[in-house]
RONU-123037 format. One record per residue (C-alpha): residue in three letters; x negated, y negated, z negated; chain; residue number from 1. Coordinates in nm, 2 decimals. Each point is the difference from the previous one (the first is absolute). Layout:
N
  aa   east  north     up ch   i
 ALA      X      Y      Z  A NUM
...
END
This chain:
222
  aa   east  north     up ch   i
 MET   1.53   8.40  10.14  A   1
 PRO   0.36   0.07   0.14  A   2
 TYR   0.25  -0.28   0.03  A   3
 LYS   0.27  -0.03  -0.27  A   4
 SER   0.34   0.08   0.14  A   5
 ASN   0.12  -0.35  -0.06  A   6
 SER  -0.30  -0.19   0.12  A   7
 PRO   0.08  -0.26   0.27  A   8
 ILE  -0.17   0.17   0.29  A   9
 VAL   0.18   0.33  -0.06  A  10
 LEU   0.33  -0.18  -0.02  A  11
 ILE  -0.07  -0.19   0.32  A  12
 LEU  -0.10   0.33   0.17  A  13
 TRP   0.33   0.15  -0.13  A  14
 ILE   0.19  -0.29   0.18  A  15
 LEU  -0.21   0.06   0.32  A  16
 SER   0.04   0.38   0.00  A  17
 LEU   0.38  -0.03  -0.02  A  18
 GLY   0.04  -0.30   0.22  A  19
 ALA   0.21  -0.14  -0.28  A  20
 ALA   0.09  -0.35  -0.12  A  21
 TRP  -0.14  -0.15  -0.31  A  22
 SER   0.34   0.01  -0.16  A  23
 ASP  -0.01   0.38   0.03  A  24
 LEU  -0.29   0.03  -0.24  A  25
 PRO   0.13   0.20  -0.31  A  26
 PRO   0.03  -0.21  -0.31  A  27
 HIS  -0.21   0.26  -0.21  A  28
 PHE  -0.30  -0.08   0.23  A  29
 GLY  -0.02  -0.35  -0.15  A  30
 ASN   0.09  -0.35   0.10  A  31
 GLY   0.05   0.01   0.38  A  32
 ASN  -0.03  -0.37   0.02  A  33
 SER  -0.34   0.01  -0.17  A  34
 ILE  -0.13   0.26   0.25  A  35
 TYR   0.13  -0.20   0.29  A  36
 HIS  -0.19  -0.32  -0.12  A  37
 LYS  -0.31   0.21  -0.04  A  38
 PHE   0.04   0.12   0.36  A  39
 ARG   0.05  -0.36   0.11  A  40
 LEU  -0.32  -0.10  -0.17  A  41
 TRP  -0.19   0.28   0.17  A  42
 CYS   0.15  -0.10   0.33  A  43
 ALA  -0.11  -0.36  -0.05  A  44
 ASN  -0.35   0.11  -0.08  A  45
 ASP  -0.03   0.23   0.31  A  46
 VAL  -0.06   0.31  -0.21  A  47
 PHE   0.15   0.25   0.24  A  48
 GLU  -0.16  -0.17   0.30  A  49
 ASN  -0.35   0.02  -0.16  A  50
 ILE   0.06   0.37  -0.09  A  51
 LEU   0.09   0.07   0.36  A  52
 GLN  -0.30  -0.19   0.14  A  53
 THR  -0.22   0.21  -0.24  A  54
 LEU   0.15   0.32   0.13  A  55
 VAL  -0.05  -0.10   0.37  A  56
 ALA  -0.34  -0.16  -0.05  A  57
 ASP  -0.19   0.29   0.14  A  58
 THR   0.20   0.04   0.32  A  59
 GLU  -0.20  -0.23   0.23  A  60
 LYS  -0.07   0.29   0.24  A  61
 TYR   0.37   0.06   0.08  A  62
 LEU   0.07   0.01   0.38  A  63
 LEU   0.37  -0.04   0.03  A  64
 VAL   0.22  -0.29  -0.11  A  65
 GLU   0.37   0.04   0.01  A  66
 ILE   0.26  -0.28  -0.02  A  67
 ASP   0.37   0.05  -0.06  A  68
 SER   0.30  -0.12  -0.20  A  69
 ILE   0.30   0.13  -0.18  A  70
 PHE   0.33  -0.14  -0.13  A  71
 CYS   0.08   0.00  -0.37  A  72
 LYS   0.36  -0.05  -0.11  A  73
 VAL   0.04  -0.29  -0.24  A  74
 HIS   0.22   0.10  -0.30  A  75
 GLN   0.24  -0.25  -0.14  A  76
 HIS  -0.22  -0.02  -0.32  A  77
 ALA  -0.27  -0.18   0.22  A  78
 ALA   0.23  -0.29   0.09  A  79
 GLY  -0.02  -0.33  -0.18  A  80
 ALA  -0.36  -0.09  -0.05  A  81
 ARG  -0.05  -0.36  -0.11  A  82
 LYS  -0.07  -0.24   0.27  A  83
 LYS  -0.32  -0.11  -0.16  A  84
 TYR  -0.16   0.32   0.10  A  85
 GLY   0.06  -0.06   0.37  A  86
 LYS   0.11   0.24   0.27  A  87
 GLN  -0.01   0.37  -0.11  A  88
 ALA  -0.02   0.18   0.33  A  89
 ILE   0.36   0.10   0.01  A  90
 GLY   0.20  -0.01   0.32  A  91
 VAL   0.34   0.08   0.12  A  92
 SER   0.08   0.24   0.29  A  93
 ARG   0.29   0.22   0.10  A  94
 GLY  -0.12   0.25  -0.25  A  95
 GLY   0.02  -0.25  -0.28  A  96
 LYS  -0.28  -0.18  -0.19  A  97
 ASN  -0.34   0.15   0.05  A  98
 THR  -0.38  -0.05  -0.02  A  99
 LYS  -0.25   0.13   0.24  A 100
 VAL  -0.34   0.14  -0.11  A 101
 HIS  -0.27  -0.03   0.25  A 102
 VAL  -0.31   0.21  -0.07  A 103
 LEU  -0.35   0.07   0.14  A 104
 ILE  -0.15   0.33  -0.09  A 105
 ASN  -0.29   0.21   0.10  A 106
 GLU  -0.01   0.37   0.11  A 107
 ARG  -0.05   0.10  -0.37  A 108
 MET   0.34  -0.14  -0.07  A 109
 GLN  -0.16  -0.28  -0.20  A 110
 LEU   0.18  -0.33  -0.01  A 111
 LEU  -0.23  -0.28   0.13  A 112
 LYS   0.26  -0.29   0.00  A 113
 VAL   0.37  -0.05  -0.06  A 114
 ILE   0.24  -0.30   0.08  A 115
 LEU   0.35  -0.05  -0.09  A 116
 THR   0.26  -0.18   0.22  A 117
 SER   0.37  -0.03   0.03  A 118
 GLY   0.15   0.28   0.20  A 119
 GLN   0.08  -0.19   0.31  A 120
 VAL  -0.36  -0.09   0.07  A 121
 HIS  -0.14   0.18   0.30  A 122
 ASP  -0.28   0.25  -0.06  A 123
 SER  -0.24  -0.18   0.21  A 124
 GLU   0.03  -0.34  -0.18  A 125
 PRO  -0.22   0.08  -0.31  A 126
 ALA  -0.23   0.24   0.20  A 127
 LEU  -0.29  -0.25   0.04  A 128
 ALA   0.03  -0.09  -0.37  A 129
 LEU  -0.03   0.37  -0.08  A 130
 LEU  -0.30   0.05   0.22  A 131
 SER  -0.19  -0.31  -0.11  A 132
 GLY  -0.29   0.05  -0.23  A 133
 ILE  -0.02   0.38   0.08  A 134
 GLU  -0.32   0.12   0.18  A 135
 LEU   0.14   0.13   0.33  A 136
 GLY  -0.33   0.04   0.20  A 137
 GLY  -0.01   0.35   0.16  A 138
 LYS   0.33   0.11  -0.14  A 139
 LYS   0.32   0.11   0.17  A 140
 VAL   0.33  -0.18  -0.10  A 141
 LEU   0.32   0.21   0.03  A 142
 ALA   0.33  -0.16   0.02  A 143
 ASP   0.34   0.05   0.17  A 144
 LYS   0.15  -0.20   0.28  A 145
 ALA   0.12  -0.27  -0.23  A 146
 TYR  -0.36  -0.12  -0.02  A 147
 SER  -0.05   0.01   0.38  A 148
 CYS  -0.07  -0.36   0.07  A 149
 GLU  -0.29  -0.19   0.16  A 150
 GLN  -0.08  -0.20  -0.31  A 151
 ILE  -0.06   0.31  -0.21  A 152
 ARG  -0.19   0.18   0.28  A 153
 CYS  -0.23  -0.31   0.06  A 154
 TYR  -0.06  -0.02  -0.38  A 155
 LEU  -0.11   0.36  -0.01  A 156
 GLN  -0.22  -0.04   0.30  A 157
 GLU  -0.17  -0.31  -0.14  A 158
 HIS  -0.08   0.19  -0.32  A 159
 GLY  -0.14   0.31   0.17  A 160
 ALA   0.29   0.23  -0.07  A 161
 GLY   0.18   0.24   0.24  A 162
 ALA   0.37  -0.01   0.04  A 163
 CYS   0.20   0.32  -0.01  A 164
 ILE   0.35  -0.17   0.06  A 165
 PRO   0.25   0.12   0.25  A 166
 ASP   0.13  -0.26   0.25  A 167
 LYS   0.35  -0.13  -0.01  A 168
 VAL   0.21   0.11   0.29  A 169
 ASN   0.03  -0.35   0.13  A 170
 PHE  -0.38  -0.06   0.00  A 171
 ARG  -0.12  -0.07   0.35  A 172
 LEU  -0.37   0.03  -0.09  A 173
 LYS  -0.06   0.36  -0.11  A 174
 HIS  -0.28   0.08  -0.26  A 175
 THR  -0.19   0.32  -0.05  A 176
 PHE   0.15   0.21  -0.27  A 177
 ASP  -0.12   0.31  -0.18  A 178
 ALA   0.30   0.21  -0.06  A 179
 GLU  -0.20   0.27  -0.18  A 180
 LEU  -0.14  -0.25  -0.25  A 181
 TYR   0.34  -0.17  -0.04  A 182
 LYS   0.11   0.32  -0.18  A 183
 GLN  -0.20  -0.10  -0.29  A 184
 ARG   0.27  -0.26  -0.08  A 185
 ASN   0.17   0.27  -0.20  A 186
 ILE  -0.24  -0.12  -0.28  A 187
 VAL   0.18  -0.33  -0.06  A 188
 GLU   0.33   0.18   0.01  A 189
 ARG  -0.12   0.24  -0.26  A 190
 PHE  -0.12  -0.30  -0.21  A 191
 PHE   0.35  -0.15   0.01  A 192
 GLN   0.14   0.34  -0.11  A 193
 ARG  -0.24   0.01  -0.29  A 194
 ILE   0.11  -0.34  -0.13  A 195
 LYS   0.37   0.06   0.07  A 196
 ASN   0.07  -0.08  -0.38  A 197
 VAL  -0.03  -0.37   0.09  A 198
 SER   0.25   0.03   0.29  A 199
 THR   0.26  -0.20  -0.21  A 200
 ARG  -0.11  -0.33  -0.14  A 201
 TYR   0.14  -0.10  -0.34  A 202
 ASP  -0.24  -0.28  -0.08  A 203
 LYS   0.11  -0.36   0.05  A 204
 LEU  -0.36  -0.12   0.06  A 205
 ALA  -0.19   0.11   0.30  A 206
 LEU  -0.32   0.00  -0.19  A 207
 CYS   0.13   0.28  -0.23  A 208
 PHE   0.14   0.21   0.29  A 209
 LEU  -0.33  -0.04   0.18  A 210
 ASN  -0.19   0.12  -0.30  A 211
 PHE   0.23   0.31  -0.02  A 212
 VAL  -0.11   0.07   0.35  A 213
 LEU  -0.37  -0.04  -0.10  A 214
 LEU   0.05   0.22  -0.30  A 215
 ALA   0.16   0.27   0.21  A 216
 ALA  -0.29  -0.01   0.24  A 217
 CYS  -0.24   0.04  -0.29  A 218
 VAL   0.19   0.29  -0.14  A 219
 ILE  -0.02   0.21   0.32  A 220
 HIS  -0.38   0.00  -0.03  A 221
 PHE   0.01   0.20  -0.32  A 222
END
């Protein structure tokens, strides 16, 4: 049965497809505040995360794991979350307020894990948290120079994964590096291009913005 044009999921997808703020929802679509609270409820119940896990449940045979991050500009609408909700992964840099989205994907462009941090956090800091809980044995992990540190390399070695990470120029110890395999990093770049509608953050709560990223990752599978 097709969805009604004013059903909550259709309106949430409308917001996602335009990369718009909730306040941009046309009044004739219904009560935008009610739609937002429905979305908040689904976020709290991990609806979109469960959908994504179902979509990638049959991908245990993937061979590549790619890790990377992207900045998302924080719109002025996203400021002012109540202190009771804690920190909301918003940082300040020379480019203004921003949030950084750290992702782990496979070669099928399927999102395996995502973490939000404030924009000034270095890419390597949440790397181990992203990799934890993922079956890495026999897989190749592709990442750029930002992830070239001994802690990450040792973790991959301990878990039976191969590292395809170029060395930083100031590294004294040189590691083997497969330049041809490294070309596959275009997959994560294309993933970011596909979810570009979440490149601006309008949501005050990190939980809501995170779930928009999860929803965007779900949509690209269809």
